[in-house]
DRENRO-353355 format. One line per field, with one value per atom (N, C-alpha, C): residue in one letter; atom name; x, y, z. Coordinates in steps of 0.2 Angstrom, whole numbers, plus 5000, padded with zeros to 4 digits. Example, Ala and Ser with C-alpha at 12.3 -4.5 7.8 and 13.67 -1.06 7.14 Angstrom:
residuo (A	A	A	S	S	S)
atomo (N	CA	C	N	CA	C)
xx (5066	5062	5066	5064	5068	5064)
yy (4972	4978	4984	4989	4995	5000)
zz (5039	5039	5039	5035	5036	5039)
END
This chain:
residuo (M	M	M	L	L	L	A	A	A	A	A	A	T	T	T	E	E	E	K	K	K	K	K	K	L	L	L	E	E	E	I	I	I	I	I	I	R	R	R	T	T	T	A	A	A	V	V	V	S	S	S	R	R	R	P	P	P	K	K	K	R	R	R	P	P	P	L	L	L	R	R	R	G	G	G	R	R	R	D	D	D	K	K	K	I	I	I	G	G	G	V	V	V	R	R	R	V	V	V	G	G	G	L	L	L	A	A	A	L	L	L	A	A	A	R	R	R	T	T	T	K	K	K	M	M	M	G	G	G	K	K	K	H	H	H	F	F	F	R	R	R	V	V	V	N	N	N	I	I	I	T	T	T	D	D	D	N	N	N	S	S	S	F	F	F	N	N	N	F	F	F	E	E	E	R	R	R	R	R	R	L	L	L	D	D	D	N	N	N	I	I	I	E	E	E	Q	Q	Q	E	E	E	A	A	A	A	A	A	L	L	L	D	D	D	G	G	G	I	I	I	Y	Y	Y	V	V	V	I	I	I	R	R	R	T	T	T	S	S	S	L	L	L	P	P	P	K	K	K	R	R	R	E	E	E	M	M	M	D	D	D	A	A	A	P	P	P	S	S	S	T	T	T	V	V	V	R	R	R	A	A	A	Y	Y	Y	K	K	K	Q	Q	Q	L	L	L	A	A	A	N	N	N	V	V	V	E	E	E	R	R	R	A	A	A	F	F	F	R	R	R	C	C	C	I	I	I	K	K	K	S	S	S	V	V	V	D	D	D	L	L	L	K	K	K	I	I	I	R	R	R	P	P	P	V	V	V	Y	Y	Y	H	H	H	Y	Y	Y	T	T	T	A	A	A	D	D	D	R	R	R	V	V	V	R	R	R	S	S	S	H	H	H	V	V	V	F	F	F	L	L	L	C	C	C	V	V	V	L	L	L	A	A	A	Y	Y	Y	Y	Y	Y	V	V	V	E	E	E	W	W	W	H	H	H	M	M	M	R	R	R	T	T	T	A	A	A	L	L	L	A	A	A	P	P	P	M	M	M	L	L	L	L	L	L	G	G	G	E	E	E	D	D	D	D	D	D	P	P	P	D	D	D	A	A	A	A	A	A	E	E	E	L	L	L	R	R	R	R	R	R	K	K	K	S	S	S	V	V	V	V	V	V	A	A	A	P	P	P	A	A	A	T	T	T	P	P	P	S	S	S	A	A	A	A	A	A	A	A	A	E	E	E	L	L	L	K	K	K	A	A	A	R	R	R	T	T	T	K	K	K	R	R	R	T	T	T	A	A	A	E	E	E	D	D	D	E	E	E	P	P	P	A	A	A	H	H	H	S	S	S	F	F	F	R	R	R	T	T	T	M	M	M	L	L	L	F	F	F	D	D	D	L	L	L	A	A	A	T	T	T	V	V	V	A	A	A	H	H	H	N	N	N	R	R	R	V	V	V	R	R	R	T	T	T	I	I	I	E	E	E	A	A	A	D	D	D	G	G	G	A	A	A	Y	Y	Y	T	T	T	F	F	F	T	T	T	V	V	V	V	V	V	T	T	T	S	S	S	P	P	P	T	T	T	P	P	P	L	L	L	Q	Q	Q	Q	Q	Q	R	R	R	A	A	A	L	L	L	S	S	S	L	L	L	L	L	L	G	G	G	V	V	V	G	G	G	L	L	L	N	N	N	L	L	L)
atomo (N	CA	C	N	CA	C	N	CA	C	N	CA	C	N	CA	C	N	CA	C	N	CA	C	N	CA	C	N	CA	C	N	CA	C	N	CA	C	N	CA	C	N	CA	C	N	CA	C	N	CA	C	N	CA	C	N	CA	C	N	CA	C	N	CA	C	N	CA	C	N	CA	C	N	CA	C	N	CA	C	N	CA	C	N	CA	C	N	CA	C	N	CA	C	N	CA	C	N	CA	C	N	CA	C	N	CA	C	N	CA	C	N	CA	C	N	CA	C	N	CA	C	N	CA	C	N	CA	C	N	CA	C	N	CA	C	N	CA	C	N	CA	C	N	CA	C	N	CA	C	N	CA	C	N	CA	C	N	CA	C	N	CA	C	N	CA	C	N	CA	C	N	CA	C	N	CA	C	N	CA	C	N	CA	C	N	CA	C	N	CA	C	N	CA	C	N	CA	C	N	CA	C	N	CA	C	N	CA	C	N	CA	C	N	CA	C	N	CA	C	N	CA	C	N	CA	C	N	CA	C	N	CA	C	N	CA	C	N	CA	C	N	CA	C	N	CA	C	N	CA	C	N	CA	C	N	CA	C	N	CA	C	N	CA	C	N	CA	C	N	CA	C	N	CA	C	N	CA	C	N	CA	C	N	CA	C	N	CA	C	N	CA	C	N	CA	C	N	CA	C	N	CA	C	N	CA	C	N	CA	C	N	CA	C	N	CA	C	N	CA	C	N	CA	C	N	CA	C	N	CA	C	N	CA	C	N	CA	C	N	CA	C	N	CA	C	N	CA	C	N	CA	C	N	CA	C	N	CA	C	N	CA	C	N	CA	C	N	CA	C	N	CA	C	N	CA	C	N	CA	C	N	CA	C	N	CA	C	N	CA	C	N	CA	C	N	CA	C	N	CA	C	N	CA	C	N	CA	C	N	CA	C	N	CA	C	N	CA	C	N	CA	C	N	CA	C	N	CA	C	N	CA	C	N	CA	C	N	CA	C	N	CA	C	N	CA	C	N	CA	C	N	CA	C	N	CA	C	N	CA	C	N	CA	C	N	CA	C	N	CA	C	N	CA	C	N	CA	C	N	CA	C	N	CA	C	N	CA	C	N	CA	C	N	CA	C	N	CA	C	N	CA	C	N	CA	C	N	CA	C	N	CA	C	N	CA	C	N	CA	C	N	CA	C	N	CA	C	N	CA	C	N	CA	C	N	CA	C	N	CA	C	N	CA	C	N	CA	C	N	CA	C	N	CA	C	N	CA	C	N	CA	C	N	CA	C	N	CA	C	N	CA	C	N	CA	C	N	CA	C	N	CA	C	N	CA	C	N	CA	C	N	CA	C	N	CA	C	N	CA	C	N	CA	C	N	CA	C	N	CA	C	N	CA	C	N	CA	C	N	CA	C	N	CA	C	N	CA	C	N	CA	C	N	CA	C	N	CA	C	N	CA	C	N	CA	C	N	CA	C	N	CA	C	N	CA	C	N	CA	C	N	CA	C	N	CA	C	N	CA	C	N	CA	C	N	CA	C	N	CA	C	N	CA	C	N	CA	C	N	CA	C	N	CA	C	N	CA	C	N	CA	C	N	CA	C	N	CA	C	N	CA	C	N	CA	C	N	CA	C	N	CA	C	N	CA	C	N	CA	C	N	CA	C	N	CA	C	N	CA	C	N	CA	C	N	CA	C	N	CA	C	N	CA	C	N	CA	C	N	CA	C	N	CA	C	N	CA	C	N	CA	C	N	CA	C	N	CA	C	N	CA	C	N	CA	C	N	CA	C	N	CA	C	N	CA	C	N	CA	C	N	CA	C	N	CA	C	N	CA	C	N	CA	C	N	CA	C	N	CA	C	N	CA	C	N	CA	C	N	CA	C	N	CA	C	N	CA	C	N	CA	C	N	CA	C	N	CA	C)
xx (5154	5155	5148	5143	5137	5133	5134	5131	5135	5141	5145	5143	5142	5140	5133	5128	5121	5122	5126	5126	5129	5133	5136	5130	5127	5121	5115	5114	5109	5110	5116	5118	5117	5118	5117	5109	5105	5098	5095	5098	5095	5097	5103	5105	5100	5098	5093	5086	5084	5077	5076	5081	5081	5077	5073	5069	5074	5079	5083	5090	5091	5097	5098	5093	5094	5099	5102	5107	5102	5104	5100	5105	5102	5106	5108	5106	5108	5116	5119	5127	5130	5127	5130	5129	5122	5121	5125	5125	5129	5136	5140	5147	5147	5143	5143	5142	5137	5136	5142	5145	5150	5156	5157	5163	5161	5155	5153	5154	5152	5153	5160	5164	5171	5175	5173	5177	5176	5170	5169	5169	5169	5170	5163	5158	5152	5147	5149	5144	5140	5143	5140	5134	5134	5128	5123	5123	5117	5114	5108	5104	5102	5104	5103	5099	5095	5090	5091	5094	5096	5092	5088	5085	5088	5085	5088	5086	5080	5078	5077	5079	5078	5084	5084	5089	5087	5087	5085	5090	5090	5095	5092	5094	5092	5097	5097	5102	5100	5105	5104	5105	5100	5100	5103	5101	5104	5111	5114	5122	5125	5122	5124	5124	5119	5119	5124	5125	5129	5136	5138	5145	5146	5141	5141	5143	5140	5141	5148	5152	5159	5164	5161	5165	5171	5177	5183	5185	5182	5184	5187	5192	5195	5192	5190	5187	5192	5195	5199	5196	5196	5193	5198	5197	5201	5197	5200	5196	5198	5202	5204	5198	5197	5192	5195	5190	5191	5196	5196	5200	5207	5208	5215	5218	5213	5215	5210	5210	5204	5205	5201	5201	5208	5210	5217	5222	5223	5228	5227	5221	5220	5223	5222	5224	5232	5234	5242	5245	5242	5245	5245	5239	5239	5244	5245	5250	5257	5258	5265	5267	5262	5263	5269	5269	5274	5281	5282	5289	5290	5285	5286	5287	5284	5286	5293	5295	5302	5307	5305	5310	5310	5305	5305	5309	5308	5312	5319	5321	5328	5331	5327	5330	5331	5326	5326	5330	5331	5334	5339	5337	5341	5348	5348	5354	5357	5352	5354	5354	5350	5349	5349	5344	5343	5344	5343	5343	5349	5353	5351	5353	5350	5351	5355	5361	5366	5366	5360	5359	5354	5354	5349	5346	5348	5344	5340	5335	5330	5333	5337	5341	5345	5349	5353	5349	5344	5340	5337	5334	5332	5337	5343	5348	5350	5350	5352	5347	5340	5335	5335	5337	5337	5343	5348	5354	5352	5349	5347	5342	5337	5332	5336	5341	5345	5349	5352	5355	5351	5345	5340	5338	5338	5337	5342	5348	5354	5354	5352	5352	5346	5341	5335	5338	5342	5344	5349	5353	5358	5355	5350	5346	5343	5340	5337	5343	5349	5354	5357	5358	5361	5356	5350	5345	5347	5350	5352	5357	5360	5365	5363	5357	5354	5349	5348	5342	5336	5331	5324	5323	5317	5315	5319	5321	5324	5321	5315	5311	5304	5302	5295	5290	5291	5286	5284	5289	5288	5284	5285	5282	5274	5273	5267	5262	5266	5262	5260	5263	5261	5256	5254	5249	5242	5238	5231	5227	5228	5224	5228	5227	5231	5229	5224	5222	5225	5228	5231	5238	5241	5248	5253	5258	5263	5266	5267	5270	5277	5282	5289	5290	5294	5295	5299	5300	5303	5311	5314	5321	5322	5317	5318	5317	5312	5311	5318	5321	5327	5333	5333	5338	5337	5331	5330	5331	5330	5331	5339	5342	5349	5354	5352	5356	5362	5360	5365	5361	5364	5361	5361	5358	5358	5365	5370	5377	5381	5377	5380	5385	5383	5387	5383	5387	5383	5378	5372	5367	5368	5369	5370	5364	5364	5359	5362	5359	5362	5367	5366	5372	5378	5377	5383	5387	5383	5386	5390	5388	5391	5398	5397	5403	5409	5406	5411	5414	5410	5413	5417	5416	5420	5428	5429	5436	5440	5437	5440	5443	5449	5452	5456	5456	5460	5466	5472	5477	5482	5484	5489	5496	5501	5507	5513	5517	5523	5529	5534	5540	5546	5551	5557	5563	5565	5571	5577	5582	5588	5588	5584	5584	5577	5574	5568	5562	5557	5551	5546	5542	5537	5530	5525	5518	5514	5511	5506	5500	5495	5489	5488	5486	5485	5478	5474	5467	5467	5464	5463	5460	5463	5460	5454	5448	5442	5441	5438	5436	5431	5430	5425	5418	5417	5410	5410	5415	5415	5415	5418	5418	5412	5408	5401	5397	5397	5393	5395	5401	5403	5400	5400	5398	5390	5387	5379	5378	5382	5381	5384	5387	5390	5396	5400	5406	5412	5417	5423	5429	5434	5440	5446	5449	5455	5461	5463	5468	5475)
yy (5355	5348	5345	5348	5345	5344	5349	5348	5343	5342	5337	5330	5329	5323	5321	5326	5325	5322	5325	5323	5316	5314	5307	5302	5304	5300	5300	5305	5305	5300	5300	5295	5288	5286	5280	5278	5283	5283	5281	5285	5284	5277	5274	5267	5262	5264	5259	5259	5265	5265	5265	5264	5263	5257	5257	5251	5245	5247	5242	5241	5235	5233	5237	5238	5242	5239	5243	5241	5238	5232	5228	5225	5224	5221	5226	5225	5230	5231	5225	5226	5230	5228	5232	5239	5241	5248	5251	5248	5250	5252	5247	5249	5255	5256	5262	5268	5268	5274	5275	5270	5271	5274	5272	5275	5282	5284	5291	5295	5293	5297	5298	5292	5293	5298	5299	5303	5311	5312	5319	5320	5315	5316	5319	5318	5322	5317	5311	5305	5307	5311	5313	5318	5321	5326	5323	5317	5314	5308	5307	5301	5297	5291	5286	5280	5278	5273	5268	5262	5257	5250	5248	5241	5238	5232	5228	5231	5234	5237	5245	5248	5255	5259	5265	5269	5277	5280	5287	5290	5296	5300	5307	5310	5317	5320	5327	5330	5330	5330	5330	5338	5341	5349	5351	5347	5349	5348	5343	5342	5348	5349	5354	5361	5363	5370	5370	5365	5365	5366	5362	5363	5370	5372	5379	5384	5384	5389	5389	5384	5383	5383	5384	5383	5388	5386	5390	5393	5390	5392	5386	5387	5382	5383	5378	5378	5374	5377	5374	5374	5368	5366	5364	5365	5363	5361	5356	5353	5357	5362	5367	5372	5373	5379	5385	5390	5397	5400	5399	5403	5401	5395	5393	5395	5394	5396	5399	5405	5409	5408	5411	5409	5411	5418	5419	5415	5413	5408	5401	5399	5393	5393	5398	5399	5400	5404	5404	5398	5394	5387	5383	5383	5379	5381	5387	5389	5388	5387	5385	5377	5374	5367	5367	5373	5374	5373	5375	5374	5366	5363	5355	5352	5354	5352	5353	5359	5361	5357	5356	5352	5345	5342	5335	5335	5340	5341	5341	5345	5346	5340	5336	5330	5325	5324	5319	5320	5326	5327	5333	5339	5345	5345	5345	5346	5340	5336	5331	5324	5323	5317	5311	5310	5304	5297	5297	5291	5291	5286	5279	5277	5273	5271	5264	5265	5259	5255	5254	5250	5245	5240	5234	5233	5235	5234	5240	5238	5244	5249	5247	5253	5257	5254	5259	5263	5260	5265	5270	5269	5274	5279	5277	5282	5286	5283	5287	5292	5291	5296	5301	5299	5304	5309	5306	5311	5316	5313	5318	5323	5321	5326	5331	5329	5333	5338	5335	5340	5345	5344	5349	5354	5352	5356	5361	5359	5363	5368	5365	5370	5375	5373	5378	5384	5382	5388	5392	5389	5392	5397	5395	5399	5405	5404	5409	5415	5412	5417	5420	5417	5420	5424	5424	5427	5434	5439	5445	5445	5439	5439	5434	5431	5427	5430	5427	5429	5427	5431	5429	5434	5432	5436	5436	5442	5442	5447	5449	5454	5451	5445	5443	5447	5451	5455	5461	5464	5469	5467	5461	5457	5456	5454	5453	5459	5465	5471	5473	5471	5473	5469	5463	5459	5461	5462	5465	5460	5453	5448	5442	5438	5432	5427	5427	5423	5425	5432	5434	5431	5431	5429	5433	5429	5433	5438	5444	5450	5451	5451	5452	5459	5460	5467	5471	5477	5482	5480	5478	5476	5469	5465	5459	5460	5465	5466	5470	5474	5477	5472	5468	5462	5458	5456	5452	5456	5462	5466	5468	5469	5471	5465	5460	5454	5457	5462	5464	5465	5464	5465	5472	5473	5480	5483	5479	5481	5481	5481	5481	5476	5470	5464	5459	5455	5450	5446	5445	5441	5434	5429	5422	5418	5412	5407	5403	5399	5395	5391	5388	5383	5387	5393	5396	5399	5401	5403	5397	5391	5386	5385	5385	5384	5390	5396	5401	5400	5398	5396	5390	5386	5379	5381	5387	5389	5390	5391	5392	5385	5385	5378	5378	5372	5371	5367	5370	5366	5364	5358	5356	5355	5360	5360	5357	5353	5350	5353	5356	5358	5354	5353	5350	5355	5357	5361	5358	5361	5358	5356	5359	5358	5353	5351	5346	5348	5344	5345	5349	5353	5357	5356	5356	5355	5361	5364	5370	5370	5374	5374	5381	5381	5387	5387	5392	5393	5399	5397	5402	5408	5414	5420	5422	5423	5423	5430	5430	5437	5441	5447	5451	5448	5445	5442	5436	5432	5426	5427	5433	5435	5437	5440	5442	5436	5431	5425	5422	5421	5417	5421	5428	5431	5430	5430	5429	5422	5417	5411	5410	5415	5414	5409	5409	5404	5408	5407	5410	5406	5409	5405	5407	5401	5402	5403	5409	5411	5410)
zz (5055	5057	5057	5060	5061	5054	5050	5043	5039	5040	5036	5039	5045	5048	5046	5046	5043	5036	5032	5025	5024	5028	5028	5030	5036	5038	5034	5030	5025	5020	5018	5012	5015	5021	5024	5024	5026	5027	5020	5015	5008	5006	5007	5006	5009	5015	5019	5016	5013	5011	5004	5000	4993	4991	4986	4984	4981	4977	4974	4978	4980	4984	4990	4994	5000	5005	5009	5014	5020	5022	5027	5032	5038	5043	5048	5055	5060	5060	5060	5060	5054	5048	5042	5043	5045	5045	5051	5056	5062	5060	5056	5054	5050	5045	5041	5045	5050	5054	5058	5061	5066	5062	5056	5052	5050	5049	5047	5053	5059	5065	5067	5066	5068	5064	5058	5054	5056	5059	5060	5068	5072	5079	5082	5079	5081	5084	5085	5087	5094	5098	5104	5103	5097	5096	5092	5090	5087	5090	5090	5092	5086	5086	5080	5083	5078	5079	5073	5075	5069	5071	5065	5066	5060	5058	5053	5046	5046	5039	5040	5045	5045	5049	5047	5050	5051	5056	5057	5062	5062	5066	5067	5073	5074	5079	5078	5083	5090	5094	5101	5103	5103	5104	5111	5116	5122	5123	5120	5120	5115	5110	5105	5109	5112	5115	5121	5124	5130	5128	5122	5119	5116	5113	5110	5115	5121	5126	5128	5127	5129	5123	5117	5111	5111	5111	5111	5117	5123	5129	5133	5137	5141	5148	5151	5158	5163	5168	5172	5179	5182	5188	5193	5199	5205	5210	5214	5220	5226	5226	5231	5233	5239	5240	5238	5237	5234	5239	5246	5250	5250	5247	5246	5239	5234	5227	5223	5222	5218	5211	5207	5200	5196	5198	5195	5197	5203	5205	5202	5201	5197	5190	5187	5180	5180	5185	5185	5186	5191	5192	5186	5183	5176	5171	5171	5166	5168	5174	5177	5175	5172	5169	5164	5161	5155	5158	5165	5168	5169	5171	5171	5165	5159	5153	5151	5152	5151	5155	5161	5165	5162	5160	5157	5150	5146	5140	5141	5146	5148	5150	5155	5158	5152	5148	5143	5137	5134	5128	5127	5131	5129	5133	5139	5143	5146	5150	5155	5151	5147	5143	5147	5150	5155	5151	5145	5141	5137	5135	5137	5145	5148	5155	5155	5156	5156	5163	5166	5172	5171	5175	5175	5181	5187	5193	5195	5199	5200	5204	5209	5213	5209	5205	5201	5196	5193	5189	5192	5198	5203	5204	5206	5208	5202	5196	5190	5189	5189	5188	5194	5200	5205	5204	5202	5200	5195	5190	5184	5186	5191	5193	5198	5202	5206	5202	5196	5192	5189	5187	5185	5190	5196	5202	5203	5202	5202	5196	5190	5184	5185	5188	5189	5194	5199	5203	5200	5195	5191	5187	5183	5178	5182	5188	5192	5194	5196	5198	5193	5187	5181	5176	5178	5174	5171	5175	5173	5167	5166	5161	5155	5156	5151	5147	5141	5137	5140	5140	5144	5149	5153	5158	5164	5167	5173	5178	5176	5181	5180	5183	5182	5185	5190	5194	5189	5186	5181	5175	5173	5167	5169	5176	5178	5178	5180	5180	5173	5168	5161	5158	5162	5159	5161	5157	5158	5162	5161	5164	5164	5169	5170	5164	5161	5155	5149	5149	5143	5142	5136	5135	5139	5141	5145	5141	5145	5142	5145	5141	5144	5147	5151	5154	5149	5150	5146	5145	5151	5151	5147	5147	5143	5136	5134	5127	5124	5128	5126	5125	5130	5130	5123	5122	5116	5110	5110	5103	5102	5108	5107	5108	5111	5113	5118	5122	5127	5134	5139	5146	5148	5154	5156	5158	5159	5160	5153	5148	5141	5140	5142	5141	5136	5132	5128	5132	5130	5133	5131	5135	5134	5134	5131	5133	5139	5142	5148	5145	5139	5137	5135	5131	5130	5136	5141	5147	5150	5150	5153	5149	5142	5138	5140	5141	5143	5150	5155	5161	5161	5156	5156	5154	5152	5150	5157	5162	5169	5171	5171	5173	5180	5183	5189	5187	5187	5184	5190	5190	5195	5192	5194	5191	5195	5192	5195	5192	5195	5193	5196	5192	5195	5195	5201	5202	5204	5205	5207	5214	5218	5225	5227	5221	5222	5218	5219	5215	5219	5215	5218	5215	5218	5216	5218	5214	5216	5211	5213	5209	5206	5199	5196	5193	5195	5192	5187	5182	5176	5179	5177	5179	5175	5179	5175	5172	5166	5163	5167	5165	5169	5169	5163	5162	5166	5166	5170	5178	5180	5187	5189	5185	5186	5187	5183	5183	5189	5191	5197	5203	5203	5209	5210	5204	5204	5207	5206	5208	5215	5218	5224	5225	5219	5219	5219	5224	5224	5221	5219	5216	5220	5222	5226	5221	5219	5214	5217)
END
């Protein structure tokens, strides 16, 4: 990129110094130089000197050496003292931003779909957003409780032990790898996504039945008998059914 930038700037310098119809004017020269630097994003690495009838440039070696030392490296800084958050903890906290991004994506488009907002007063809009965030909080707890039955990691401690370094990509646990390969849980049940699990649980119905007999009308409740898979899910969630 430095060489490509120098090539563009050299063309401008030639245009300024040519004997026939040279490029003149600080403004005109500056516009050409600005466009050349904008294309390669290398302006911070060059020192330019522009007058009405001359143009020169040189590399800023101190800037180049400083950036070369960090080329391809992410530097994460924190204002917390080391006794509260050491280097591995800082990297781990930074990587947990993915959970925040996942939450925003879920609230905005995937599951909860916060928009469109059919409210026009500030209090109602805030209430709508609060309920969506509260719903995601419930979903997060449900995902955690149902992790053994869902596709994905359900043993983060084992996965962390397999990771050689906190900066290395996350490594799934052996159980998660087996689940992803076979699409079966450790109990040899079909592994669900969170959405398909909700669809399955949605078949459990609470029915209010009213019958008319010779001696009068009777009303009673009938709850769908859960399947073994549904019963296990409800058990993990700590939900009981009054059958």
